A tleap script that builds the chain and sets N, CA, C and O, in Angstrom:
source leaprc.protein.ff14SB
mol = sequence {
  NALA LYS ALA GLN ALA CYS ILE GLU GLY LEU
  THR GLY GLU PRO PHE THR LEU GLY PHE GLY
  GLU GLN LEU LYS ASP GLY VAL THR LEU CYS
  LYS ALA MET ASN VAL ILE LYS PRO GLY ALA
  VAL LYS LYS ILE ASN SER SER THR LEU ALA
  PHE LYS GLN MET GLU ASN VAL THR PHE PHE
  LEU LYS ALA CYS ARG GLU ILE GLY VAL PRO
  GLN SER SER LEU PHE GLU THR PRO ASP CYS
  TYR GLU LEU LYS ASP LEU GLY LEU VAL VAL
  GLN CYS ILE TYR GLY LEU ALA LYS GLU VAL
  ARG GLY LYS ALA ASP TYR ALA HIE VAL PRO
  GLU LEU LEU SER ALA THR GLN ALA ALA VAL
  GLU ALA GLY SER SER CALA
}
set mol.1.N position { 0.835 -1.200 0.000 }
set mol.1.CA position { 0.000 0.000 0.000 }
set mol.1.C position { 0.871 1.252 0.000 }
set mol.1.O position { 0.547 2.227 -0.678 }
set mol.2.N position { 1.985 1.239 0.760 }
set mol.2.CA position { 2.854 2.415 0.800 }
set mol.2.C position { 3.554 2.631 -0.544 }
set mol.2.O position { 3.721 3.768 -0.985 }
set mol.3.N position { 3.959 1.542 -1.188 }
set mol.3.CA position { 4.610 1.677 -2.490 }
set mol.3.C position { 3.621 2.236 -3.505 }
set mol.3.O position { 3.980 3.078 -4.329 }
set mol.4.N position { 2.386 1.770 -3.447 }
set mol.4.CA position { 1.357 2.275 -4.356 }
set mol.4.C position { 1.104 3.756 -4.095 }
set mol.4.O position { 1.017 4.545 -5.036 }
set mol.5.N position { 0.986 4.135 -2.835 }
set mol.5.CA position { 0.758 5.541 -2.485 }
set mol.5.C position { 1.912 6.410 -2.974 }
set mol.5.O position { 1.706 7.545 -3.403 }
set mol.6.N position { 3.106 5.879 -2.907 }
set mol.6.CA position { 4.298 6.586 -3.367 }
set mol.6.C position { 4.198 6.880 -4.868 }
set mol.6.O position { 4.416 8.011 -5.301 }
set mol.7.N position { 3.869 5.859 -5.649 }
set mol.7.CA position { 3.762 6.019 -7.102 }
set mol.7.C position { 2.592 6.941 -7.449 }
set mol.7.O position { 2.715 7.802 -8.321 }
set mol.8.N position { 1.460 6.763 -6.769 }
set mol.8.CA position { 0.305 7.627 -7.016 }
set mol.8.C position { 0.639 9.085 -6.704 }
set mol.8.O position { 0.228 9.997 -7.420 }
set mol.9.N position { 1.390 9.286 -5.625 }
set mol.9.CA position { 1.778 10.637 -5.245 }
set mol.9.C position { 2.691 11.283 -6.280 }
set mol.9.O position { 2.594 12.482 -6.541 }
set mol.10.N position { 3.564 10.494 -6.859 }
set mol.10.CA position { 4.474 11.022 -7.884 }
set mol.10.C position { 3.730 11.366 -9.173 }
set mol.10.O position { 3.932 12.434 -9.750 }
set mol.11.N position { 2.872 10.454 -9.615 }
set mol.11.CA position { 2.202 10.654 -10.902 }
set mol.11.C position { 0.974 11.544 -10.783 }
set mol.11.O position { 0.531 12.140 -11.765 }
set mol.12.N position { 0.422 11.630 -9.566 }
set mol.12.CA position { -0.809 12.380 -9.388 }
set mol.12.C position { -2.022 11.644 -9.930 }
set mol.12.O position { -3.098 12.221 -10.084 }
set mol.13.N position { -1.834 10.356 -10.216 }
set mol.13.CA position { -2.914 9.554 -10.788 }
set mol.13.C position { -3.179 8.347 -9.901 }
set mol.13.O position { -2.277 7.540 -9.676 }
set mol.14.N position { -4.409 8.205 -9.388 }
set mol.14.CA position { -4.718 7.023 -8.589 }
set mol.14.C position { -4.715 5.759 -9.442 }
set mol.14.O position { -5.052 5.800 -10.625 }
set mol.15.N position { -4.336 4.646 -8.842 }
set mol.15.CA position { -4.367 3.374 -9.554 }
set mol.15.C position { -5.821 3.013 -9.852 }
set mol.15.O position { -6.693 3.162 -8.995 }
set mol.16.N position { -6.073 2.546 -11.053 }
set mol.16.CA position { -7.415 2.095 -11.421 }
set mol.16.C position { -7.478 0.573 -11.469 }
set mol.16.O position { -8.546 -0.016 -11.631 }
set mol.17.N position { -6.311 -0.048 -11.326 }
set mol.17.CA position { -6.211 -1.509 -11.347 }
set mol.17.C position { -5.484 -1.951 -10.079 }
set mol.17.O position { -5.067 -1.117 -9.275 }
set mol.18.N position { -5.335 -3.254 -9.903 }
set mol.18.CA position { -4.529 -3.760 -8.804 }
set mol.18.C position { -3.081 -3.320 -8.976 }
set mol.18.O position { -2.680 -2.921 -10.069 }
set mol.19.N position { -2.299 -3.389 -7.911 }
set mol.19.CA position { -0.911 -2.930 -7.923 }
set mol.19.C position { -0.125 -3.501 -9.113 }
set mol.19.O position { 0.440 -2.746 -9.904 }
set mol.20.N position { -0.090 -4.815 -9.233 }
set mol.20.CA position { 0.678 -5.440 -10.308 }
set mol.20.C position { 0.135 -5.116 -11.680 }
set mol.20.O position { 0.893 -4.809 -12.600 }
set mol.21.N position { -1.182 -5.186 -11.820 }
set mol.21.CA position { -1.811 -4.902 -13.115 }
set mol.21.C position { -1.553 -3.460 -13.547 }
set mol.21.O position { -1.367 -3.183 -14.732 }
set mol.22.N position { -1.541 -2.553 -12.586 }
set mol.22.CA position { -1.317 -1.135 -12.891 }
set mol.22.C position { 0.117 -0.907 -13.385 }
set mol.22.O position { 0.351 -0.086 -14.272 }
set mol.23.N position { 1.063 -1.636 -12.806 }
set mol.23.CA position { 2.475 -1.383 -13.111 }
set mol.23.C position { 3.028 -2.232 -14.249 }
set mol.23.O position { 4.076 -1.904 -14.804 }
set mol.24.N position { 2.351 -3.306 -14.603 }
set mol.24.CA position { 2.955 -4.294 -15.511 }
set mol.24.C position { 3.328 -3.749 -16.880 }
set mol.24.O position { 4.305 -4.214 -17.468 }
set mol.25.N position { 2.581 -2.772 -17.415 }
set mol.25.CA position { 2.930 -2.254 -18.745 }
set mol.25.C position { 4.037 -1.201 -18.688 }
set mol.25.O position { 4.489 -0.713 -19.723 }
set mol.26.N position { 4.472 -0.854 -17.471 }
set mol.26.CA position { 5.595 0.059 -17.304 }
set mol.26.C position { 5.263 1.530 -17.451 }
set mol.26.O position { 6.087 2.377 -17.107 }
set mol.27.N position { 4.078 1.861 -17.953 }
set mol.27.CA position { 3.739 3.265 -18.208 }
set mol.27.C position { 3.746 4.067 -16.909 }
set mol.27.O position { 4.353 5.137 -16.841 }
set mol.28.N position { 3.075 3.555 -15.882 }
set mol.28.CA position { 2.991 4.265 -14.606 }
set mol.28.C position { 4.372 4.416 -13.975 }
set mol.28.O position { 4.700 5.472 -13.435 }
set mol.29.N position { 5.189 3.347 -14.045 }
set mol.29.CA position { 6.551 3.422 -13.503 }
set mol.29.C position { 7.366 4.492 -14.219 }
set mol.29.O position { 8.095 5.257 -13.587 }
set mol.30.N position { 7.237 4.539 -15.543 }
set mol.30.CA position { 7.997 5.528 -16.318 }
set mol.30.C position { 7.534 6.947 -16.017 }
set mol.30.O position { 8.351 7.864 -15.926 }
set mol.31.N position { 6.218 7.131 -15.861 }
set mol.31.CA position { 5.706 8.465 -15.511 }
set mol.31.C position { 6.262 8.906 -14.161 }
set mol.31.O position { 6.679 10.053 -13.997 }
set mol.32.N position { 6.266 7.991 -13.201 }
set mol.32.CA position { 6.800 8.308 -11.874 }
set mol.32.C position { 8.278 8.666 -11.974 }
set mol.32.O position { 8.731 9.628 -11.354 }
set mol.33.N position { 9.026 7.893 -12.752 }
set mol.33.CA position { 10.456 8.164 -12.915 }
set mol.33.C position { 10.691 9.536 -13.524 }
set mol.33.O position { 11.618 10.241 -13.125 }
set mol.34.N position { 9.864 9.921 -14.481 }
set mol.34.CA position { 10.044 11.221 -15.125 }
set mol.34.C position { 9.699 12.389 -14.202 }
set mol.34.O position { 10.129 13.515 -14.450 }
set mol.35.N position { 8.932 12.138 -13.144 }
set mol.35.CA position { 8.705 13.167 -12.130 }
set mol.35.C position { 9.972 13.308 -11.279 }
set mol.35.O position { 10.395 14.414 -10.944 }
set mol.36.N position { 10.564 12.158 -10.939 }
set mol.36.CA position { 11.785 12.168 -10.125 }
set mol.36.C position { 12.941 12.776 -10.907 }
set mol.36.O position { 13.656 13.648 -10.414 }
set mol.37.N position { 13.109 12.299 -12.129 }
set mol.37.CA position { 14.223 12.759 -12.969 }
set mol.37.C position { 13.654 13.061 -14.356 }
set mol.37.O position { 13.599 12.179 -15.212 }
set mol.38.N position { 13.232 14.307 -14.575 }
set mol.38.CA position { 12.608 14.660 -15.853 }
set mol.38.C position { 13.463 14.244 -17.055 }
set mol.38.O position { 14.662 14.517 -17.115 }
set mol.39.N position { 12.810 13.577 -18.005 }
set mol.39.CA position { 13.510 13.131 -19.207 }
set mol.39.C position { 14.261 11.828 -19.044 }
set mol.39.O position { 14.921 11.375 -19.979 }
set mol.40.N position { 14.172 11.209 -17.860 }
set mol.40.CA position { 14.897 9.945 -17.626 }
set mol.40.C position { 14.430 8.872 -18.595 }
set mol.40.O position { 15.232 8.082 -19.094 }
set mol.41.N position { 13.131 8.848 -18.857 }
set mol.41.CA position { 12.573 7.922 -19.849 }
set mol.41.C position { 12.112 8.785 -21.013 }
set mol.41.O position { 11.111 9.496 -20.924 }
set mol.42.N position { 12.865 8.707 -22.108 }
set mol.42.CA position { 12.621 9.588 -23.255 }
set mol.42.C position { 11.293 9.288 -23.943 }
set mol.42.O position { 10.554 10.201 -24.312 }
set mol.43.N position { 10.998 8.003 -24.112 }
set mol.43.CA position { 9.782 7.622 -24.835 }
set mol.43.C position { 9.071 6.526 -24.062 }
set mol.43.O position { 9.617 5.444 -23.847 }
set mol.44.N position { 7.850 6.819 -23.647 }
set mol.44.CA position { 7.038 5.814 -22.960 }
set mol.44.C position { 6.107 5.208 -23.996 }
set mol.44.O position { 5.300 5.907 -24.609 }
set mol.45.N position { 6.227 3.901 -24.185 }
set mol.45.CA position { 5.397 3.200 -25.163 }
set mol.45.C position { 3.972 3.056 -24.643 }
set mol.45.O position { 3.758 2.591 -23.523 }
set mol.46.N position { 3.003 3.453 -25.454 }
set mol.46.CA position { 1.601 3.277 -25.052 }
set mol.46.C position { 1.003 2.053 -25.731 }
set mol.46.O position { -0.189 1.780 -25.593 }
set mol.47.N position { 1.824 1.323 -26.458 }
set mol.47.CA position { 1.379 0.139 -27.196 }
set mol.47.C position { 0.903 -0.972 -26.255 }
set mol.47.O position { 1.339 -1.071 -25.108 }
set mol.48.N position { 0.008 -1.789 -26.768 }
set mol.48.CA position { -0.442 -2.957 -26.001 }
set mol.48.C position { 0.408 -4.186 -26.329 }
set mol.48.O position { 0.177 -5.269 -25.791 }
set mol.49.N position { 1.386 -4.012 -27.208 }
set mol.49.CA position { 2.267 -5.132 -27.552 }
set mol.49.C position { 3.160 -5.465 -26.360 }
set mol.49.O position { 3.746 -4.581 -25.735 }
set mol.50.N position { 3.248 -6.745 -26.063 }
set mol.50.CA position { 3.992 -7.194 -24.881 }
set mol.50.C position { 5.421 -6.661 -24.866 }
set mol.50.O position { 5.883 -6.162 -23.840 }
set mol.51.N position { 6.130 -6.762 -25.998 }
set mol.51.CA position { 7.544 -6.369 -25.981 }
set mol.51.C position { 7.698 -4.864 -25.750 }
set mol.51.O position { 8.702 -4.434 -25.181 }
set mol.52.N position { 6.726 -4.058 -26.178 }
set mol.52.CA position { 6.781 -2.613 -25.945 }
set mol.52.C position { 6.525 -2.302 -24.470 }
set mol.52.O position { 7.141 -1.400 -23.903 }
set mol.53.N position { 5.615 -3.056 -23.857 }
set mol.53.CA position { 5.335 -2.859 -22.442 }
set mol.53.C position { 6.539 -3.281 -21.597 }
set mol.53.O position { 6.900 -2.608 -20.631 }
set mol.54.N position { 7.152 -4.403 -21.976 }
set mol.54.CA position { 8.349 -4.853 -21.252 }
set mol.54.C position { 9.486 -3.842 -21.422 }
set mol.54.O position { 10.292 -3.641 -20.513 }
set mol.55.N position { 9.540 -3.214 -22.591 }
set mol.55.CA position { 10.560 -2.202 -22.839 }
set mol.55.C position { 10.385 -1.033 -21.863 }
set mol.55.O position { 11.374 -0.497 -21.362 }
set mol.56.N position { 9.144 -0.637 -21.591 }
set mol.56.CA position { 8.891 0.427 -20.606 }
set mol.56.C position { 9.468 0.056 -19.248 }
set mol.56.O position { 10.133 0.869 -18.606 }
set mol.57.N position { 9.210 -1.176 -18.812 }
set mol.57.CA position { 9.717 -1.629 -17.507 }
set mol.57.C position { 11.244 -1.574 -17.509 }
set mol.57.O position { 11.860 -1.165 -16.525 }
set mol.58.N position { 11.844 -1.988 -18.616 }
set mol.58.CA position { 13.300 -1.953 -18.749 }
set mol.58.C position { 13.818 -0.515 -18.679 }
set mol.58.O position { 14.853 -0.257 -18.065 }
set mol.59.N position { 13.100 0.419 -19.307 }
set mol.59.CA position { 13.491 1.839 -19.258 }
set mol.59.C position { 13.482 2.334 -17.812 }
set mol.59.O position { 14.383 3.061 -17.395 }
set mol.60.N position { 12.458 1.938 -17.048 }
set mol.60.CA position { 12.361 2.333 -15.643 }
set mol.60.C position { 13.564 1.792 -14.872 }
set mol.60.O position { 14.191 2.520 -14.103 }
set mol.61.N position { 13.881 0.518 -15.080 }
set mol.61.CA position { 15.005 -0.106 -14.369 }
set mol.61.C position { 16.325 0.563 -14.727 }
set mol.61.O position { 17.179 0.760 -13.862 }
set mol.62.N position { 16.492 0.909 -15.990 }
set mol.62.CA position { 17.721 1.578 -16.436 }
set mol.62.C position { 17.851 2.931 -15.732 }
set mol.62.O position { 18.937 3.300 -15.286 }
set mol.63.N position { 16.747 3.661 -15.633 }
set mol.63.CA position { 16.768 4.961 -14.955 }
set mol.63.C position { 17.073 4.788 -13.466 }
set mol.63.O position { 17.780 5.606 -12.877 }
set mol.64.N position { 16.543 3.727 -12.861 }
set mol.64.CA position { 16.853 3.443 -11.448 }
set mol.64.C position { 18.354 3.257 -11.267 }
set mol.64.O position { 18.949 3.801 -10.338 }
set mol.65.N position { 18.960 2.479 -12.167 }
set mol.65.CA position { 20.412 2.243 -12.107 }
set mol.65.C position { 21.167 3.561 -12.222 }
set mol.65.O position { 22.124 3.804 -11.487 }
set mol.66.N position { 20.727 4.420 -13.160 }
set mol.66.CA position { 21.410 5.698 -13.384 }
set mol.66.C position { 21.317 6.601 -12.155 }
set mol.66.O position { 22.239 7.368 -11.879 }
set mol.67.N position { 20.223 6.515 -11.426 }
set mol.67.CA position { 20.052 7.320 -10.208 }
set mol.67.C position { 20.926 6.767 -9.084 }
set mol.67.O position { 21.313 7.496 -8.170 }
set mol.68.N position { 21.231 5.471 -9.162 }
set mol.68.CA position { 22.102 4.887 -8.146 }
set mol.68.C position { 21.456 3.817 -7.286 }
set mol.68.O position { 22.026 3.402 -6.277 }
set mol.69.N position { 20.256 3.360 -7.681 }
set mol.69.CA position { 19.621 2.274 -6.935 }
set mol.69.C position { 20.507 1.041 -7.088 }
set mol.69.O position { 20.822 0.654 -8.213 }
set mol.70.N position { 20.916 0.413 -5.979 }
set mol.70.CA position { 21.800 -0.749 -6.089 }
set mol.70.C position { 21.142 -1.926 -6.813 }
set mol.70.O position { 19.933 -2.141 -6.725 }
set mol.71.N position { 21.967 -2.667 -7.518 }
set mol.71.CA position { 21.489 -3.835 -8.275 }
set mol.71.C position { 20.669 -4.768 -7.378 }
set mol.71.O position { 19.692 -5.369 -7.825 }
set mol.72.N position { 21.070 -4.882 -6.125 }
set mol.72.CA position { 20.383 -5.788 -5.195 }
set mol.72.C position { 18.952 -5.343 -4.902 }
set mol.72.O position { 18.141 -6.137 -4.426 }
set mol.73.N position { 18.638 -4.073 -5.186 }
set mol.73.CA position { 17.287 -3.567 -4.951 }
set mol.73.C position { 16.422 -3.585 -6.207 }
set mol.73.O position { 15.234 -3.267 -6.156 }
set mol.74.N position { 17.023 -3.957 -7.326 }
set mol.74.CA position { 16.270 -3.959 -8.587 }
set mol.74.C position { 15.564 -5.298 -8.807 }
set mol.74.O position { 15.940 -6.321 -8.236 }
set mol.75.N position { 14.546 -5.261 -9.637 }
set mol.75.CA position { 13.847 -6.483 -10.020 }
set mol.75.C position { 14.146 -6.763 -11.488 }
set mol.75.O position { 14.722 -5.924 -12.179 }
set mol.76.N position { 13.762 -7.917 -11.951 }
set mol.76.CA position { 13.892 -8.256 -13.371 }
set mol.76.C position { 12.562 -7.922 -14.047 }
set mol.76.O position { 11.512 -7.979 -13.407 }
set mol.77.N position { 12.599 -7.579 -15.321 }
set mol.77.CA position { 11.379 -7.195 -16.035 }
set mol.77.C position { 10.236 -8.194 -15.837 }
set mol.77.O position { 9.114 -7.754 -15.589 }
set mol.78.N position { 10.453 -9.524 -15.933 }
set mol.78.CA position { 9.332 -10.459 -15.741 }
set mol.78.C position { 8.717 -10.411 -14.340 }
set mol.78.O position { 7.547 -10.751 -14.168 }
set mol.79.N position { 9.496 -9.993 -13.341 }
set mol.79.CA position { 8.946 -9.884 -11.988 }
set mol.79.C position { 7.742 -8.945 -11.987 }
set mol.79.O position { 6.771 -9.161 -11.263 }
set mol.80.N position { 7.822 -7.906 -12.805 }
set mol.80.CA position { 6.744 -6.929 -12.894 }
set mol.80.C position { 5.771 -7.302 -14.012 }
set mol.80.O position { 4.571 -7.437 -13.776 }
set mol.81.N position { 6.290 -7.466 -15.225 }
set mol.81.CA position { 5.419 -7.679 -16.381 }
set mol.81.C position { 4.585 -8.952 -16.255 }
set mol.81.O position { 3.395 -8.957 -16.570 }
set mol.82.N position { 5.211 -10.019 -15.796 }
set mol.82.CA position { 4.500 -11.298 -15.668 }
set mol.82.C position { 3.954 -11.495 -14.250 }
set mol.82.O position { 3.426 -12.557 -13.917 }
set mol.83.N position { 4.090 -10.448 -13.419 }
set mol.83.CA position { 3.606 -10.485 -12.028 }
set mol.83.C position { 4.232 -11.640 -11.250 }
set mol.83.O position { 3.588 -12.254 -10.399 }
set mol.84.N position { 5.508 -11.926 -11.559 }
set mol.84.CA position { 6.195 -13.062 -10.921 }
set mol.84.C position { 6.566 -12.782 -9.473 }
set mol.84.O position { 6.428 -13.653 -8.614 }
set mol.85.N position { 7.040 -11.565 -9.199 }
set mol.85.CA position { 7.453 -11.259 -7.833 }
set mol.85.C position { 7.254 -9.773 -7.555 }
set mol.85.O position { 8.186 -8.977 -7.673 }
set mol.86.N position { 6.045 -9.416 -7.190 }
set mol.86.CA position { 5.740 -8.006 -6.936 }
set mol.86.C position { 6.442 -7.499 -5.688 }
set mol.86.O position { 6.628 -6.293 -5.528 }
set mol.87.N position { 6.832 -8.408 -4.802 }
set mol.87.CA position { 7.595 -8.009 -3.623 }
set mol.87.C position { 8.901 -7.338 -4.019 }
set mol.87.O position { 9.335 -6.381 -3.378 }
set mol.88.N position { 9.531 -7.847 -5.085 }
set mol.88.CA position { 10.776 -7.234 -5.570 }
set mol.88.C position { 10.518 -5.864 -6.179 }
set mol.88.O position { 11.352 -4.964 -6.087 }
set mol.89.N position { 9.347 -5.717 -6.804 }
set mol.89.CA position { 8.981 -4.417 -7.379 }
set mol.89.C position { 8.821 -3.391 -6.248 }
set mol.89.O position { 9.303 -2.262 -6.343 }
set mol.90.N position { 8.140 -3.804 -5.189 }
set mol.90.CA position { 7.969 -2.934 -4.016 }
set mol.90.C position { 9.342 -2.571 -3.447 }
set mol.90.O position { 9.601 -1.409 -3.135 }
set mol.91.N position { 10.203 -3.553 -3.317 }
set mol.91.CA position { 11.565 -3.327 -2.794 }
set mol.91.C position { 12.303 -2.297 -3.646 }
set mol.91.O position { 13.016 -1.443 -3.119 }
set mol.92.N position { 12.131 -2.381 -4.946 }
set mol.92.CA position { 12.793 -1.442 -5.858 }
set mol.92.C position { 12.251 -0.029 -5.662 }
set mol.92.O position { 13.018 0.934 -5.659 }
set mol.93.N position { 10.943 0.099 -5.500 }
set mol.93.CA position { 10.348 1.418 -5.277 }
set mol.93.C position { 10.902 2.007 -3.985 }
set mol.93.O position { 11.218 3.195 -3.928 }
set mol.94.N position { 11.020 1.183 -2.952 }
set mol.94.CA position { 11.596 1.649 -1.692 }
set mol.94.C position { 13.075 2.008 -1.870 }
set mol.94.O position { 13.552 2.994 -1.308 }
set mol.95.N position { 13.795 1.201 -2.657 }
set mol.95.CA position { 15.209 1.493 -2.927 }
set mol.95.C position { 15.365 2.821 -3.653 }
set mol.95.O position { 16.294 3.582 -3.383 }
set mol.96.N position { 14.460 3.088 -4.568 }
set mol.96.CA position { 14.469 4.347 -5.304 }
set mol.96.C position { 14.193 5.509 -4.348 }
set mol.96.O position { 14.854 6.546 -4.407 }
set mol.97.N position { 13.212 5.321 -3.471 }
set mol.97.CA position { 12.887 6.360 -2.486 }
set mol.97.C position { 14.102 6.673 -1.619 }
set mol.97.O position { 14.408 7.834 -1.347 }
set mol.98.N position { 14.779 5.627 -1.197 }
set mol.98.CA position { 15.962 5.798 -0.346 }
set mol.98.C position { 17.071 6.546 -1.086 }
set mol.98.O position { 17.765 7.382 -0.507 }
set mol.99.N position { 17.224 6.237 -2.357 }
set mol.99.CA position { 18.301 6.828 -3.153 }
set mol.99.C position { 18.100 8.326 -3.374 }
set mol.99.O position { 19.075 9.077 -3.390 }
set mol.100.N position { 16.861 8.773 -3.545 }
set mol.100.CA position { 16.632 10.184 -3.870 }
set mol.100.C position { 16.361 11.043 -2.634 }
set mol.100.O position { 16.414 12.271 -2.706 }
set mol.101.N position { 16.073 10.407 -1.518 }
set mol.101.CA position { 15.706 11.171 -0.322 }
set mol.101.C position { 16.860 12.055 0.151 }
set mol.101.O position { 17.993 11.598 0.302 }
set mol.102.N position { 16.550 13.306 0.375 }
set mol.102.CA position { 17.524 14.226 0.949 }
set mol.102.C position { 18.602 14.705 -0.001 }
set mol.102.O position { 19.522 15.404 0.423 }
set mol.103.N position { 18.517 14.347 -1.282 }
set mol.103.CA position { 19.531 14.803 -2.245 }
set mol.103.C position { 19.023 16.046 -2.968 }
set mol.103.O position { 17.876 16.092 -3.412 }
set mol.104.N position { 19.875 17.035 -3.078 }
set mol.104.CA position { 19.486 18.322 -3.664 }
set mol.104.C position { 18.907 18.163 -5.071 }
set mol.104.O position { 17.966 18.867 -5.437 }
set mol.105.N position { 19.463 17.245 -5.856 }
set mol.105.CA position { 18.987 17.051 -7.233 }
set mol.105.C position { 17.514 16.654 -7.270 }
set mol.105.O position { 16.834 16.851 -8.278 }
set mol.106.N position { 17.033 16.101 -6.177 }
set mol.106.CA position { 15.667 15.580 -6.158 }
set mol.106.C position { 14.791 16.330 -5.157 }
set mol.106.O position { 13.797 15.794 -4.668 }
set mol.107.N position { 15.167 17.574 -4.858 }
set mol.107.CA position { 14.416 18.358 -3.872 }
set mol.107.C position { 12.974 18.579 -4.321 }
set mol.107.O position { 12.100 18.841 -3.494 }
set mol.108.N position { 12.720 18.475 -5.621 }
set mol.108.CA position { 11.371 18.681 -6.162 }
set mol.108.C position { 10.463 17.467 -5.958 }
set mol.108.O position { 9.251 17.550 -6.160 }
set mol.109.N position { 11.049 16.353 -5.561 }
set mol.109.CA position { 10.272 15.124 -5.411 }
set mol.109.C position { 9.388 15.243 -4.169 }
set mol.109.O position { 9.851 15.678 -3.114 }
set mol.110.N position { 8.122 14.859 -4.296 }
set mol.110.CA position { 7.218 14.979 -3.145 }
set mol.110.C position { 7.756 14.287 -1.891 }
set mol.110.O position { 8.478 13.292 -1.958 }
set mol.111.N position { 7.380 14.849 -0.768 }
set mol.111.CA position { 7.790 14.284 0.519 }
set mol.111.C position { 7.289 12.860 0.708 }
set mol.111.O position { 7.745 12.140 1.597 }
set mol.112.N position { 6.359 12.470 -0.128 }
set mol.112.CA position { 5.804 11.124 -0.060 }
set mol.112.C position { 6.914 10.073 -0.067 }
set mol.112.O position { 6.851 9.083 0.661 }
set mol.113.N position { 7.926 10.302 -0.898 }
set mol.113.CA position { 9.027 9.348 -0.960 }
set mol.113.C position { 9.726 9.246 0.385 }
set mol.113.O position { 10.077 8.154 0.832 }
set mol.114.N position { 9.924 10.388 1.023 }
set mol.114.CA position { 10.579 10.373 2.331 }
set mol.114.C position { 9.734 9.625 3.349 }
set mol.114.O position { 10.250 8.844 4.148 }
set mol.115.N position { 8.446 9.869 3.310 }
set mol.115.CA position { 7.529 9.185 4.239 }
set mol.115.C position { 7.551 7.688 3.979 }
set mol.115.O position { 7.546 6.887 4.913 }
set mol.116.N position { 7.577 7.313 2.703 }
set mol.116.CA position { 7.614 5.899 2.343 }
set mol.116.C position { 8.882 5.257 2.873 }
set mol.116.O position { 8.839 4.178 3.464 }
set mol.117.N position { 10.011 5.921 2.662 }
set mol.117.CA position { 11.278 5.370 3.100 }
set mol.117.C position { 11.346 5.299 4.623 }
set mol.117.O position { 11.861 4.328 5.179 }
set mol.118.N position { 10.833 6.314 5.288 }
set mol.118.CA position { 10.850 6.306 6.749 }
set mol.118.C position { 10.040 5.124 7.278 }
set mol.118.O position { 10.422 4.489 8.261 }
set mol.119.N position { 8.924 4.837 6.619 }
set mol.119.CA position { 8.099 3.704 7.027 }
set mol.119.C position { 8.841 2.388 6.813 }
set mol.119.O position { 8.745 1.471 7.630 }
set mol.120.N position { 9.573 2.304 5.722 }
set mol.120.CA position { 10.345 1.090 5.423 }
set mol.120.C position { 11.396 0.879 6.508 }
set mol.120.O position { 11.556 -0.224 7.032 }
set mol.121.N position { 12.109 1.954 6.835 }
set mol.121.CA position { 13.170 1.844 7.839 }
set mol.121.C position { 12.607 1.508 9.217 }
set mol.121.O position { 13.294 0.926 10.056 }
set mol.122.N position { 11.347 1.882 9.438 }
set mol.122.CA position { 10.701 1.557 10.718 }
set mol.122.C position { 10.201 0.123 10.732 }
set mol.122.O position { 9.699 -0.361 11.746 }
set mol.123.N position { 10.343 -0.549 9.602 }
set mol.123.CA position { 9.984 -1.971 9.544 }
set mol.123.C position { 8.561 -2.246 9.114 }
set mol.123.O position { 8.062 -3.357 9.296 }
set mol.124.N position { 7.897 -1.248 8.543 }
set mol.124.CA position { 6.538 -1.483 8.056 }
set mol.124.C position { 6.575 -2.360 6.819 }
set mol.124.O position { 7.589 -2.422 6.123 }
set mol.125.N position { 5.478 -3.033 6.548 }
set mol.125.CA position { 5.386 -3.866 5.344 }
set mol.125.C position { 4.842 -3.032 4.195 }
set mol.125.O position { 4.395 -1.902 4.387 }
set mol.126.N position { 4.886 -3.605 3.000 }
set mol.126.CA position { 4.378 -2.918 1.812 }
set mol.126.C position { 2.893 -2.710 1.961 }
set mol.126.O position { 2.256 -2.147 1.070 }
savepdb mol mol.pdb
quit
């Protein structure tokens, strides 16, 4: 729930589907990333073709790496696209929150990320 609130807060758009279903095409993840780091994802595919949707997820992961999210906090594209391990997706969102929190480059990012990360460090669940 906290990871979902984090993404909703970044995009300004409430989820209309379940957590995994909302994120699987990568569009929402890419929109959130572009709020954190404008232009991080140059082209977000709106196609319903599987490989284009997986490409969006890959773009999000690449941007996470560029921001400095450790490899150990990242998920693999099928974890999200095929809904194989949404726990890893949540972990990645928290890793991203941790990476940008308190850094001047990301001062524009909503406090939601800080709240999310603080909850994670306090041992709350997703």
